[in-house]
N, C-alpha and C positions, 0 to 999 in steps of 0.2 A: 566439545562446540568448534563447528571448522566452516570452511567456506570454500565451495566448488567455482572455481572458472567456466564449469562447462552444464552444456544445458541438462536437465533432469527429468523426468517425467513425474509428476506432483501425484499422491494419494492421499485421495479425499474422501477415503468410504469412510470414516471416524471421524470427520471433520467435522460432518452436519447430524444430527439427530433431532432434525422434527418430524412432525406429524405430517402429510399433510391432509390436509383440510379443503374437502371439497367448498365452494359455496350453492345455492341456489341463486340461478337467475335465469331471465325470461328465456337466454337461446342457450345454456346450458354448458358458457365456456364461464370458469369464475373469474376468466380474465376481464369479462366483459362490464364487473364491477364498477360503477363507480366512487374510489376511495377519493378524499380530497386529503392534499399534502398536508396542509396546517391545520389545525384549529382559530388559527387567529384572520383564514382566508376561507371565501366562497367561489365558486367555481375552477377552482386551480388542482384539478385531477391527477394523482397518479397514473401514465399509461404504460404498465404493464406487456397490455397486449400491442400497442404497435412496439416496443419494446424486442417482443420476443418473435415479431413479424420480420421485423430486423435483422433478429440474430438467426432465424431461420435463411433469409436470405445469404448474411454470408458467408453460415458454415457450410450453405451448400457449394460457394464459389471457392472457400478455402478447402474446404471437405480434410480439415482435418479436426484435434481437437484444441478447445480454448479454455485458456485461460480464464477467470473471474473478470480480473483490468480488463480482459478483452473484450466479456460481454458484454459488461457495465458501457466503454468507451465504444465500440459497434454496435450494441444497440443505439447509437442515439446519432449514427450517422443522416447529414441531411438526404443523401443520396447512397442507399446499400449498394444499389447494382451495380455502378458503374463508379463509385469510389473505389481509386488505385487503396491496395493493402499490402505493406509490408512492413513488420517492425523497425522501427527507428530509421524509417528513411520515408516512408507517406505525408502526405500531409492530407490530414483529413479535416472533411469538413461539415461541426456535430453542432445539434441543437439541446444546451444546456436544458434543463427541466428548471434552473432558479441564476439569479442574480444576489449578492451578500455584498454587502458597501460599511466599510468603518467609517466614523466619522472626517478623519485625518484624511483617507482617500475620498470618500464619498465626493467631498464639495469639487476636488477638481472635475470626479466623471463626471457630474450634473454637471455641473459649467459646460464640460462638452457637448456634454447628451442635448443640452440645451442651446449647446451652438449648430446643431442639429436639423432643429425646425418639427421639432415634430409632439405628438399633444400627450403621448402616455406612453409610457412604457409597454411593450410586447409583450414581455417575460418577465413571471413572478419576482417581486424585487423587494430587496427592504434596505435599509441602514440603521446602523447601531450605535450608538456615542459613547464610547467606552474610550475612547484615546488622550482625550483631552483635560483629562481628569489626573491634576498633581497629587502627587502622595505626598505632605505634611506634617497633617498632627491625630486625621480620622477620616472614618467615612465619612459621617455626615459632614462634616464642618468641611472635609474638602471637596466636595459634591456641592455644594449651598455655590464656595467661592469659585468653582469651576462652571457652576449654572452661571454668574455674576462675568463670570472673565469672559466666557465667550458666549453670550447672549446672542451676540449679534449672529455667530455662525451657525446654532441653532435653530436660530427661529430661522434662518435661509435654508437648514435640511429639512426642518418643520414645513415650513410650505411649499419648499418644493419636489419633497415629496407629498404631499397633499395634491399640488398641481397632476403631476405627474402618476400619479396612482402607485406609489412605492409605499409597505409599512417602515413606520418609521419607529423605533425604539430609542426613547428619550436616556438623558443621561442616568445613569443608577439603575440600568435593566441591567447591565452587565457587562459580561466580555462578548463580543462575536459570534466566536466558537462552541461560546458554550448555549447560547440563546441558540444558535443554528440546532445543535444538537440533539438539545431541548424541544422547540418548537417545528425544524425544519425539516431536517436531514432523513432520510428513509432509505431500504436496502434497495440497490439498484441503479437510484436517482443520480449522477450530473450536475452540477453545483459549479459556478466557478465566481470567486470572493479574491475582493482585491484587498486583499491582505496573505502574505505567504503563509499563514500558518493554519489556511481553510479546509488543509487535508485530515485536522482536527475529526471531520463527518466521514473518515472512513472507519470509526470507532460504530456504526450505526448501519455498514455495508455499503455508504457511498463514496462514489470518484468526486472527491470534493478537491477544487485546486485554484491555487492562486494565482491568478493575472495581475494584470496593469490596468486600470481603470478607461483606460481604449477600448480594449476589450470589453469591459463589460458594458460598455456603449453600445459596441457591433450589435450584443446580444440584448440589451434594452432597447435595441433601436430593431428590432427579427432580423436582423444575419445573423446566419450562421457562423459557428466561431471556431477557426484555424489551429489544429495540434498536429505536430508531428507524431503521425504513430508513436506513443512509446512502448521499449523494451520493456521486457516486466522481469522484475528482480525477484525468485521467489524465496522466503524468510521460512521453514517449515521448522515448527514447536511440534518439540516430544518434551513428557513431563508435566512435572507443577512443581509449581514453586511455594516456598515453606516459608516461615519467618520472618528476614530484614529483608527477603528481597521482594520487589512489587515490578508491575507492568514499567517502571519509567526504567529500568534497567536493563530490559530489553532493547529499548532504543540507544540504552546509552552505550550498551556493548554493542550494538547493530552499526556504529556510530564510531566505535573503534574501530569496527572493520572497512566498512565503506570511506569512510573519512567526509570530507563535508563536499568532495565532487561528486565520490563514487556513483551516488543515486543519479545523476545530472544524466535527466532524458530519458526515464525509467518510471514505472509505476513499482512498489513494493511490495506486491500480495505475499501475505500470512497466512500460512495455511496449517494442514495438521491438527495431532490427537491434542498439543498443548495449548492450542485455539479455544477450546472448548471450559479452561479452567480460569479464560479473563474474565473479569467484569467488562460489560456493553464500551464504562468510562474508561477501565484502564485499556482498552481498546483505543479508545480516544485520542490519552496520550500520547499512546505511541505513534500515533499513524499523527498528529502535531508535528511532535517532533523530528517527526519524519521528514521536513523542510531543511532540516539541517546536513543532510547528506545531498542536499538537491534536488533527490526526488522529485517527480510532475505533481505524484499525492502515491500514498498507501491506503490499501484497503486490507480489511478484515470477511469476509464470505459467511453472509447469514445465520447466525446460531439461537439459540435458547436465549444467550445471555443478552442478545440483544431485544429479544421476541419481549424480557421481562421488563426492560429498559423503557419500551417499548407503552407497556402496562402501564408504569410504574409513571408517565410524564402523562396520560390519558390519552395513549394511541393505538390502543389496542388494536382495534378495525385496522390500522397501518401493519401491524405485525401478521395479521391475521390473513390478511391479503397478499402479502408478502410469502406465506406458507403457499400459496396458491404457486405461484412462481417461484416457487425451492429451485428447481432445476437451473433458474434463472441465476440464481444467486451464489452459486460455487463452481468451482473449476471445475468441467470435464474428467475424468479421469484420464493419463495422461498426458495430459498439457504438458506444454516443455518450457521453460525458464530459460532466459538467455543467463542467468547465474543464480545459483542456488544457495543459500549460507543453510544451515541444520545449526539450531539450538537446543539442549536438552536445559527445561527450567528447573529441572530436579538437580541442574549442577553449578546454575546459575548462580554469581556471584553479585552481593549490591556494588554498584560502580557511581566514581565520582568519577567528572568530565571536568576537563578546564585544568590552567585559567587561560581566558584569552581567544579559547578557539571550544568546541562545545565534542570537536570528537577525538581529544584527550583524550582517553577511557584508563580509569586506572581502577582496578578492582579492590574492594576494601582489604583483601588479604595483604594489599602490598602498599596498601593508602602511606600507612605511616612512615613507614620505610624514605616513600615515593619524596614526601615530604619536606623529610630533609636532608635528604640528598639533591633536592633541586633549592633549598635557602627558602620556599616560601611563607610570607607570614604567618606563623603558628597562630597566634590571636582569632580567633572567630572572632571579628564585629557586629554582623549584622547577621541572621537569620531569617530567609523570608520563604514563605510557603504560599502557596496560589497560584495564581496567572492561569492563562486560557487552558498553561499544560498538565496540568495538577490540581485541580480544585474541584475535584467530586465532590459527592457525601463520602464515599467512602476513602478517599485522599486526606478529607477533614476529620473522617473518624478512625483511622488510623493512627495521627499525627496528636490528633486530643485524649488517644488511650498513653502517648509516649510520655504527655503534658502530664496530663491525671497521676499516672507511676512516679514522674517526677516531683509532685505537690503530694504524693499519698507521701512521699520520705524524709518532707520540708524543705524544699527543693526548689527554686524557680531557672527561667534563662537567664542564663547568665548572660549573654550576647544579648544586642537589642533582637526582637521580635515580630516579625510583621507575617498579619495574615490577611492575603488576597483572595474574599468570593469572588467566587466564575458566575453567576448570577446573582439576581434579588432572592432568586427559588433559595436556591445554596446558601444564601447570606440566612433568608424567613429559616428554612427546614434547622439549621445548623443552632442556628435560637430559639429555637421553639425546644428542639432534643439537648439540650447544653453542651455540645461540642466549644458554641461561642462563649460559654464563661468561664468555661474550664481554659480557654486560649488568655482568658483575660484576667483569671486567677494567675496563669504561669509568668503571668508581663508583657504579654503579648497585645500590639497595636493593632486594629480591626481597620482597616483602612477602604476605600468606594470598592463598589463590585466593577473594576473597571481593571486598564492595564498598565496600571502605576512605574513601579519600578524597576517593571521587567521591559517594559520600552523606554526607558530614562526620566520618567516621570516623577524622580522622585527629588524633593529638595531636603536632601542629604544634608547636615550640619556635624555628625559627630566626627566628622575625618575633614582637615581640611585639607582642599586639590592639591596632587599633586605628590599626598602620603601614601608611601605603599604602606596595602594590608588586606587582607580577605574577607571574606563576605562569600557566603553558601545560599544557593535557592532553587528551589522545585522549576524555576523557569525554564526556559529552551534553548538560548542563546545569551554569549556570556563575553562576546568582542571588547577589546578595550574602548573602557569608555562608554560601553552599552548605555552603563545600568544609573551613574553616577553622576558622568561624562569626566570619572580624574581616570588620568590614563595608568594610575600607578594601583588600582585596587583590580587584585586577584577575584578573581568570581570563578566559584566553581557552580556547577551542575549537577544536581542530585536528589533525588528521591524526597518528597516533603514529611517521610519519615526519618531519612538521616539526616537530611538540614533542622528538626526539633531536635534531637539525639546529640545531635552536636553544639547547638543551641542551650541544652543542658550543661554538656561538657565545658564549652567554651571555648574551646582550641581547636585546630586540627589532628592534634598529637591524641586521638584519639580514633577508638573503635569498637563500638555498641556490641559487635556481637564476642567480647571476648575480653572488653576493659570493665574494671570496675571504676564508682564513684561512691562520692561519700559523702553521708546524709545528714539533716542539720544536728545528726547530734554526734558526726563522726566519724560513724561507722560505715562500710563501706557496703555497696550493692551493685546489681548489674542491672540494669533496665530490663524490662523483659520485653518481649518480640511483642510488635505492633499487633491491634485485632482493628476489627472496622467491618459493620454490615456496606457489603457492595450498594443494595438499595434501603431507603428510611423503610424501617416496619410500619410507620403511622402514613408513606405517602407524601409527598412532597407537599409545600407548603407554598402557592405563588406569590406570596409574600402579595407587594404594595404594587397597583395595575401604574407600568410603566410605557405601555402600548400605544399609538397610536393609528388606528387603520383608514388609511383614505377615503374620500368623504365618494359617496356616488356622482355628485356634481359637481366638480373643480373650478368648473366655468366664475365662478365669483373671486376664488385663491387669486391673489397677485405675488409675485416670487421677488422682491426686492433686492437689488445692489447698492449699494451707494456707492456713486464714483469718486469719491474721496476716501472709501476702506480701504485700509490700511491690510486685513485679515481676507478681503472679495475680493477679487477682478476678473470682469467677464473675459472671455479669449477671443484673440486676433485669430487667423486664420496664417499658417504657416507660409512662406513665399516657396515654389514651388524647385523643383531644380533647373537650374539654366539651362541644363543639356549641351555641355565642356565640358572637360580635366579643368583638375583644380591645380594650380599650378602656389609653387612657393608660396604651401605654408607654415607660418611658424604650430611648434609642438606647444603647449601650451604647459605641456608637464607631462614629463615622464615617471608612470607612478611607479612604485619600489616594491613590488611583495604583496601581501594581503592588502584588498578594494575592494569593500562591502560597499553596500550601501549606504550603511551608515559613514562609510568614507567621504563620500562623494556626495548625499543627502543627509545630514542629521537630521537624528531625529529629539528630543527632549524640549528645549525651550523655541528650539522655529517649526514647532508644527501646529503654533499656533497663526502659522503661514501658507500654510498649507491651500488654503484656496486664492492665493495673491503668487503668480508664478513669479513678476519681475522681484520680487521683495522674497519670495525662498528662496531664488536666483544668485545670493547673498551671503548661501554657505556652499555653494558649488564645488566640493573637492578640498574643502578646505581642511579635510580632514586625512588626506592621503598624503603620502610620502613621497616629496621632490628625489626622485632618481638623482639628482647632479648634486645637492648640498644634503641628503637622509633629514630634512627641515619638512614640515608640515606649513601649508597656507604660506609658501614665498618661494616666486616663482622670479624669473628672468624674462622681460620686459623685449621681446627683438626687435622694436622699435629703440624703445629710448635709454636700453641698458642698466635700466633699476629693475627692483625687487619689490614685489607688490603682492598681495593678496591674488589671490586666481583666479576670485571673480573677477574683481576689481582691474585685471590683467587684460582677459579674456570682451570684458565690457570695454577697454580700449580698443583692444581690436580690432569688435563690432562696430565703434563708431569711424575705427577707419575704412570700413567696407572688407577689411579681410578676414577669411574664415581660417578658421585653424581645428588641431587633432587633438588626440590623447592617446599614449602608447600604455599600455597599461598588462598587469603582469600575466600569472593564472589565476582561474576562474571567476574573472574581473565582473563584479556586481552581484555576487553573493549576500545571504541576507531576506532582508524585505522584499516584497514585490513591489517599492513605493517608488509609483512611475514618472515624480517629480526628477530622480535620478538621471531618467532619460529628459525628461522635459525640459529641466534648465541646462544643458548643455548646447539642446536645439534651439533656447530662445536668447541663450550669450552668443548664438551665430557657431557654433561646433560644427564641424561636415561629418567626421567621421573617429572613430573610436577602435583604438586598432591594438588585439593581444595576443599573448600567446592562449587563451581559451574565456569563454563567459560562461555564466551560469545562466540557465535557459530563462527567467521571469526576466532579466536584467535585456538579453541581447531581445528578446520579442519586442522590450516595452521601447527603444532606442529606434527598430523597424518603426512601427507604427506612428512614432512621432517624424519620421522623413531622414534618420541619421543612417548613416553605414556603422555597424558592425563590425568590423572584418578581423581575421586571427592571420598569423602569421604561419606562411603553409612549413617554413622551418622555423618553428620556436626560436632556435639560437640569433635568430635577426634583431632579437628584441635588446638582446646584450651590444650587437653591434651600433647602434642608433643613440647619439649621443642629444640631451635635451636642447644642446643649440642648430642643429640640424633642420634645415627648411626640408619639404617633401613635398614634391608633384604624385597627385593620386589622380590614376586616369578613367576619372568617374565612366565616360564612354565606352569601358570593357565589361560594363557589368551585366552579367549574362547568368541565368541559369547553369550551374555547373559548373564556370568556368570561374577562373583565377581574375587577381586584379594586380594589376602594375602597380609597387608604390616607388617612386623615384627618390634617393634619401640625398640629399647634397649638404656634406658636410660645410662646416666652415674652413674645413681647410682640408685641402683633401679630392679625388677624382667622385665624382656620382655616380651611384651605386645600385642598381635597381633589387626587390623582392618583389616573392609572391605573395596575395594575401589569397586567403579561402572567405568563403562564405557561404549561407544556409538558405538566402532569398530565392525565393520561388516566382512565379511571372506576378502573381497576384503583388504578392509585396514590391517589387521592383518599382510595380505602379506605386504604391505609397511613395515611395524616392522620388518619384519622375514626378508626381503632385503637389509631394509638400510634409505629409502627413495621413495616415490614414482615414482620417473624418473628414480631408480636403477629397482625397479619392469618393466617400460617403458620398459624401456633398455633389459632387462632380457627377456621379451615377443617378443622383436623383434628381437633378436638373435635367439632366439628357431623358431622364424618365418621362417628367414632364413637360418637355419640350414638345 
């Protein structure tokens, strides 16, 4: 395995072995055929003909081979003739095929859409209820409790979807990304979703990109969506996996190579003969967790595995249509990547990543010595499988084979063991085929078809807060305190296979490839390597019908938001910029080290306030570490000299009419796509977030809300700033491609200047001047109607 930092031509001759199928149409052009995007909708068609025409225009202009990622992106250009195209530099205006929102982010997205005053969404859109269901005792009871507690929010989303023409997936349907893979993803498509793990759709050859709610509102309103032209990182797969190695290990290995920020500004494109050895859902797993390396998205070329998955999910017509557009669904021979990584799957070991960060990758051969050397708690308290990353039929079948092997030897899971089906379809199918029964016999607790512990929706009772302990999951993200709000929990991410095997052992001091266990009679045995079909032999069981289609006539539908609600709050426009430099601003907090969106706007119990901006702002930056004292949620008020919570201090500054700034470290805002992490500082009076570097989605979210995301031209200037300093920010200098000046005024000592860089273009500067992107949209609409 190797990583090369130089461009390299891709060889895809063996990467796609599909037969060309012509289709009889009136014009004789197979791309003229009308094929609907989804079985749940009518009248929304896949437009391969338009994509092909756009590609022809771009290809003539660029006159070079294109990667598959480029083909998808450029085929969705709003203006393929005039759009400037340079990877890593140009801002592209794109026309996505679809929008998807999960319930926690959909509230704010729909509230913003409502404030735009439009009658109906202009782009096919869906909302998925998966984030607000807390894991407590088990699936049905947890779901019933969530439906009662969140009734106000679910009723709002249901009625708003009906009013504005969105498809609505009720609680219990499953996790947004699995529902998209099963129903909406299609090869060559472009989808944006208000969740960072939207790239899961890359498992079906789709460019599926996580965004903030304001981006989704633009597209729902019929406006083009803006994205900096991504670079393309190639990952060439050769060989074939066997034994305990699974698709999860590919992305765990890649995360170790690229780190949590190595994919920033790039699409990761997998190619090579090894691609054809993977299942479509395995490819989805890899693309899903690509969010952990900061990648814009990840994608695989269309292949036979995808065709078979489309068949299995009753979308063969889409598969046949994709075959007729085959050349548009793979890279050109000779296409160049900005970086190339090569992985031989025949040599790839199972990996375990963590704790506290998803890029700390340890191969199984070095695992036990690493656990001992690092002093990680060796008892495995909980093993958790499922989530949007690893809850496919293949995942469940392989894990069940390990559990059945243990049961055949008379033993069960020593650790607490939980199973999260990714969708109602998966739950119903594994219930029919017996895997669910195996998990229950194994001692497992089957949770609701929802995100659950993966996003902190876990009412964990087995370990007191503050107690050091270890858990292992097949999830994607393991930041400090994310799963159970216990900062002392060591969370490790691995395949469902290894989670299950380690749960049998009950300890981290174990290697299922080499170590033996004792059966009920005390005799030693080794667990057999996992086995399981990629697709169910008898097809999928759809289970309960949980989809609500929008009515043809929504004139009688009302969307009600109570003015006294503590869960929902209608939005008021932010104030526009006053046109002046900002003088004598206090630093609200200087953040030390990793500051993810979980630190900026925690999930867990705060999820219930995602539709109420003022209430959820009480969690702003309460998880960030204050560089002054090494503590969280304890900052000094520049006016009173007293220490208080970060949100309370910000509210005091706002009441005084004083703007403030935040100073941040590297890769500020990595993690979830949640735009609340940008809305909250804007709501509480912030002007700028000044860091060493930003994660892509968060930087865009800040711009959308009228904030200034700025980076130190010299990263060492971060170290020179004291939390007690005041600063002047020369906002009048804001211009495309030009630095801004930050004047730092220490309490004791002379003032000094440093330069700040930014990535604003002309349109984004208008967002700042007008107060937000939404204000800009409303202003243009008013000018058009005047």
